[in-house]
LUMGU-142595 format. One record per atom (N, C-alpha, C, CB): residue in one letter; y, z, x. Coordinates in pm, whole numbers, plus 32768, in hexadecimal, padded with zeros to 4 digits. Atoms other than C-alpha are relative to their C-alpha. Glycine has a CB too. Layout:
<atoms>
aYZX/...
</atoms>
This chain:
<atoms>
m7F8B80008054/m800080008000/m807C80008059/m800080797FA0/v7F85800B7FB4/v815C7FAD807A/v806C804F7FB6/v802B7F6B8012/g7F957FB1803A/g827980A1803E/g80897FC5801F/g7FF980908032/i7F77802F7FED/i83F3807D8044/i80217FF38095/i8063805F7FBC/s7FE280057F70/s840580C981B9/s7FC77F838041/s7FCA807C8047/e803F80777FC7/e83117FB38211/e80457F817FCD/e7F6A7FFC7FDE/l7FB680728037/l83C17EC08126/l80867FF18047/l801580117F67/a7F7D80047FBF/a85107F1E81BE/a7FF67FCC808E/a803F808B8000/k8014802E7F77/k84897EE1831A/k7FF17F678004/k7F838044803F/n801780918005/n84107D8282BF/n807B7FB47FCF/n7F8A7FE17FA6/v7F8780418034/v85487D2A81F5/v806D8001806A/v803180477F7F/a7F9A7FF67F97/a86287DA28311/a7FEC7F94806A/a7FFC808C8041/k801D80687F9D/k85797CB88404/k80267F767FCB/k7F6B80038027/k7FE78084803A/k85927B8D8318/k80947FE87FE4/k7FB17FF07F80/a7F7380108026/a86FB7BCE82B0/a805F80188075/a8022805F7F90/g7FAB7FE67F8D/g877C7C358406/g805F80757FEB/g804F7F858022/v7FAF7F878017/v87FD7D888390/v7FAF8078802F/v8028800E7F68/s80467F877FD5/s87A67EEE83E8/s7F9D802C7F93/s80648071801F/q80617FCD8060/q867F7F9D8345/q8044805C7F9A/q7F8F804D804A/k7FB87FA68059/k8770809B82B3/k80487FB17F92/k806780568050/q7FBC80558062/q883B7F888209/q7F9C7FC17F9F/q80517F938046/a8067803F8054/a87027EDB8189/a7FC780647F9D/a7F907FC58057/k80377F978058/k867A802180FC/k806380227F91/k7FDF807F8051/a7F997FE38064/a87C58067804B/a80077F927F96/a808980118044/v7FFC8070805E/v87C57F0C7FAD/v7F8580027FA5/v80097F7A804C/i807B7FFC8051/i865A7F2B7F3A/i8009806F7F98/i7F848015805A/k7FF27F90805E/k869E80807E9E/k80647FE07F92/k802980808049/a7F9A80248062/a87D97FFF7DF3/a7FC97F997F9E/a807E7FCA8046/f803C80668055/f87197ED27D6D/f7FA1803F7F9B/f7FB57F988056/v80617FBE8059/v86017FA97CDE/v804880537F97/v7F9F80598051/d7FB37FAE805F/d86FD80997C3F/d80437FA87F97/d806B8052804B/e7FBD805A805F/e87BA7F767B9F/e7F9D7FC27F9E/e804A7F91804C/v80678036805A/v867A7EDB7B13/v7FDA80697F99/v7F837FD18050/i80257F94805C/i8619802A7A7B/i807080197F9B/i7FE28082804E/d7F8E7FEA805B/d8777805D79E8/d80097F927F97/d80848008804F/q7FF6806F805D/q877D7F03794C/q7F8F80007F99/q80017F7B804B/v80737FFD805D/v86217F2278B6/v800E80747F9F/v7F7B800C804E/n7FED7F8E8059/n8672807B782C/n806E7FE77F98/n8023807C8052/k7F9780268060/k87A57FE07782/k7FCC7F9B7F9A/k80797FC68049/g803B8060805E/g86BB7EEC76D1/g80097F71802F/g8043800C7F7D/n7FF580877FCA/n86FE7DBE77AE/n7F7F7FD98049/n80797FF4805F/k806C80347FAE/k85F37CE2784A/k803D7FD38084/k7FB47F8B7FB8/v7FD3802D7F7C/v86177CA179BE/v7FA07F92802B/v800480778069/n805180747FDE/n859B7B447A13/n80207FD3808D/n80197F8E7F9C/l7FF280307F77/l85677AF27B81/l7FAB7F82800B/l7FD4806E806A/v804580818002/v850F79817B88/v7FA27FF58078/v80667F8B8001/g8064800D7F98/g83D179447C4D/g7FBB80828022/g803F7FC8807B/f803D7F7E7FE6/f837A7AB77C4D/f7FC7803B7F80/f80678060803D/g80307FCA807E/g83677B3D7AEA/g806F803E7FAE/g7F9580658018/i7FA17FC3805E/i840C7BF779CC/i7FDE80947FF1/i7FFC7FB87F75/f800C7F72801A/f84457D6C79B0/f803980177F74/f804C8058806C/e7FD17FEA8088/e84647DE57849/e7FC880827FC7/e7FD97F8B7FA6/r802E7F898048/r84367F047756/r7FB07FCD7F88/r8079805C7FD3/r805480278072/r83187ED9765C/r7FE0807A7FAD/r7F7D7FBB8031/v80237F94805B/v82C47FA9752D/v7F6B7FFB7FE5/v80527FF87F7C/q808D7FF58022/q815F801F750C/q7FFA80427F77/q7FAF8053806D/k80047FCF808A/k81198050739A/k7FB880857FF6/k7FBC7F9A7FA5/a80467F82801D/a80AF819E730A/a7F707FDD7FDE/a8045804F7F8A/r808D801A801A/r7F3881BE72EE/r7FB680837FEA/r7FC07FB28075/k80567F8A8010/k7E1E82A9729B/k7FA080038076/k7FB37FFD7F78/a805D7FEF7F91/a7D47833573B1/a7FAA80797FE4/a804C80118088/r805B7F8F8014/r7C30843073CE/r800A805E8078/r7F6D7FD07FEC/n80007F9B7F98/n7C4B85747491/n7F71800B8034/n8035808B7FCA/p808980007FCD/p7B1B85607579/p7FBE808A7FFE/p7FFE7FCB808C/r80387F797FFD/r7AF186D8757E/r7FD4802E7F75/r806680628039/t801D7FCE8087/t7B0087217407/t7FCF7F947FA1/t807B80417FC6/k802580748051/k7AB185C37381/k805B7FEE7F86/k7F6F800D7FD1/e7FA08008806F/e7BDB85F07297/e80587F858010/e805680827FF9/l7FA480717FFD/l7CAD84C1723B/l808E8034800B/l7FF07FA77F80/i7F737FD97FEF/i7E1484E072B2/i80567F837FFA/i8016804C8086/r7FA2806F8006/r7F4684077284/r80507FFE8083/r8060800D7F84/v7FB380127F85/v7FE2838273C4/v807F7FB37FDA/v7FAC7FB48070/p7F8480448028/p8153832B738F/p801A7F848054/p80768060800B/e7FDE80777FB3/e81E981E373FF/e804880288080/e80587FA07FAD/k7FC37FE57F7D/k825D81D27569/k80487F858030/k7F95802C8068/k7FBD806E7FBC/k835180FF7629/k7FCF8000808F/k809D800E7FF9/k803B80097F7B/k82AB80867767/k804C7F9C8057/k7F6D7FD77FF7/f7FC5805A7F9D/f833B7FE778A0/f7F947F9C8026/f8036804F807E/a806680667FE5/a82897E9C78DB/a80357F968060/a7FD17FBF7F7D/f7FE0806F7FA7/f82827D8A79DF/f7FA37F8D7FDE/f7FF280298096/r804E8078801E/r82107C2A7989/r80177F9F8074/r802A7FBF7F76/p7FEF80567F8A/p81D27B607AC7/p800F7F6E7FD9/p7F8A800F805E/s7FF080908018/s823879F47ADD/s7F7C7FBB801F/s80747FC58057/g8078804E7FE5/g813078E67AED/g7FE57FEF8094/g800A7F797FBF/k801180117F70/k816C78C37C62/k7FB48077803B/k80887FF18044/i80427F8A7FCB/i80F47A277C9E/i7F7580117FC5/i8054807C7FE5/k80807FEB8044/k7FD97A2F7BA0/k7F8D7FB98045/k80097FD17F72/y806F80527FD0/y7F0F791F7C48/y7FFF7FEB8097/y80057F7C7FBC/l8004800C7F6D/l7F43795C7DBC/l7F7B80318034/l807280508041/
</atoms>
């Protein structure tokens, strides 16, 4: 798994900036994507994918311990839909 530090190191080399600057830009980018999605906007990065908020409908589930049916309320989930370029690499 690659973390922010490793990404920043590679981005810094490719962009010709310091690792500290690259890390700051990556963190700012991630924060902005999260803020926009939380506001209800979709973030579309052409050739990469779409970040969006999806609603998972309310449903009934069974408590595995008691076998009792329970109602699970609807949830808003953060989702990423990769572009076709990424799906089939």
